[in-house]
VEXDREN-2710 file (C-alpha; in Angstrom, 1 decimal):
% VEXDREN-2710
k/r/px/py/pz
1/MET/104.7/103.7/86.1
2/ALA/100.7/103.5/86.0
3/ALA/99.8/106.2/88.9
4/ASN/97.9/103.4/91.0
5/PHE/100.1/100.7/90.6
6/SER/101.2/99.4/94.0
7/ILE/103.1/96.2/95.4
8/ALA/102.2/95.4/98.9
9/ARG/104.7/92.7/100.6
10/ILE/103.6/90.5/102.8
11/TYR/106.5/88.1/104.5
12/LYS/105.7/84.6/106.1
13/LYS/108.0/82.0/107.2
14/ASN/109.1/80.4/104.6
15/THR/107.2/83.0/101.8
16/ILE/106.3/86.0/100.5
17/ASP/102.5/87.3/99.1
18/LEU/103.3/90.0/96.6
19/GLU/99.8/91.8/96.2
20/LEU/99.4/93.6/92.8
21/SER/96.8/96.6/92.3
22/GLY/96.0/99.3/90.0
23/ASP/97.1/98.7/85.8
24/PHE/99.8/96.8/85.1
25/ASP/102.2/98.5/82.4
26/GLY/105.3/98.6/81.6
27/MET/107.0/100.8/84.1
28/SER/104.8/98.3/86.8
29/ALA/106.6/95.0/85.1
30/MET/109.8/96.7/86.0
31/GLU/108.6/97.6/89.6
32/LEU/107.6/93.8/90.4
33/LEU/110.8/92.2/88.8
34/CYS/112.8/94.7/90.7
35/ALA/110.7/93.5/94.0
36/LEU/111.4/89.8/93.0
37/LYS/114.9/91.0/92.7
38/ASP/115.4/91.7/96.2
39/ILE/113.4/88.5/97.4
40/SER/115.9/86.1/99.3
41/SER/116.8/83.4/97.7
42/GLU/115.6/81.0/101.0
43/LEU/112.4/81.8/100.8
44/LYS/110.1/78.5/99.5
45/GLU/108.0/79.8/97.5
46/ILE/106.7/83.8/95.7
47/TYR/102.8/84.2/95.5
48/ILE/102.0/86.7/93.1
49/LYS/98.5/87.9/93.7
50/ALA/97.5/89.3/89.9
51/GLU/94.0/89.8/92.0
52/ALA/93.3/93.5/92.8
53/LEU/94.3/94.3/89.2
54/ASP/92.2/96.6/86.7
55/SER/93.7/96.0/83.9
56/VAL/97.3/94.2/82.0
57/SER/98.7/96.1/78.9
58/ALA/100.1/93.9/75.9
59/PHE/103.2/96.2/76.9
60/GLY/103.5/95.9/80.5
61/ARG/103.2/91.9/79.9
62/GLU/106.1/91.6/77.1
63/VAL/108.0/94.0/79.2
64/PHE/107.5/91.4/82.1
65/HIS/108.2/88.2/80.1
66/LYS/111.4/89.5/78.1
67/LYS/112.8/91.0/81.0
68/PHE/112.3/87.8/83.7
69/PRO/115.3/86.1/84.4
70/MET/114.1/82.6/83.0
71/THR/115.1/79.4/85.5
72/ALA/113.5/76.6/85.9
73/LEU/114.3/76.6/89.5
74/SER/112.7/81.1/89.7
75/LEU/109.9/79.4/87.6
76/LYS/109.2/76.8/90.4
77/LYS/109.0/78.7/93.1
78/LEU/106.8/81.5/91.5
79/ILE/102.9/80.8/92.0
80/PHE/100.6/83.4/90.2
81/ILE/97.0/84.0/91.7
82/GLY/94.0/85.9/90.2
83/ASN/92.3/86.6/87.2
84/HIS/94.4/88.3/85.2
85/CYS/97.3/85.2/85.8
86/GLY/97.6/83.9/82.9
87/GLN/98.2/87.3/81.4
88/ILE/101.4/88.3/83.6
89/ALA/102.7/84.7/84.4
90/PRO/106.0/83.6/82.2
91/LYS/105.5/80.4/80.3
92/GLY/105.9/77.2/83.0
93/ALA/105.2/79.2/86.2
94/ASN/102.5/78.1/88.2
95/CYS/98.9/80.0/87.2
96/ILE/95.4/79.4/89.5
97/GLU/92.9/80.8/88.1
98/PHE/89.4/80.8/89.4
99/GLY/90.8/78.0/91.4
100/LYS/92.0/76.0/89.2
101/LYS/95.7/75.4/89.8
102/GLN/97.8/74.7/86.2
103/GLN/101.5/75.0/85.1
104/LEU/102.0/77.0/82.4
105/PRO/103.3/75.1/79.1
106/LEU/107.4/75.9/78.1
END
């Protein structure tokens, strides 16, 4: 894992914010996957905030995409936010970059 990577968890009523910071590499991707696995299926939305990431490695992105359990339901709950959201978000996930919401094609 990148020495400076961290995930802050902020729980709200029916949602959670996962605030990523530092460098996103292969081990960081695995840490994010573990965090997502530990989140209650009862939550309506999961916000993954990538605004504080310094960099996203191609390897980190690939690890996240290959290991992510791709289901329509899981993708529907995820909302990626920030400059790097298009680099991290799997195809079909919601992505808000510079205030513009888009869904990445499947």
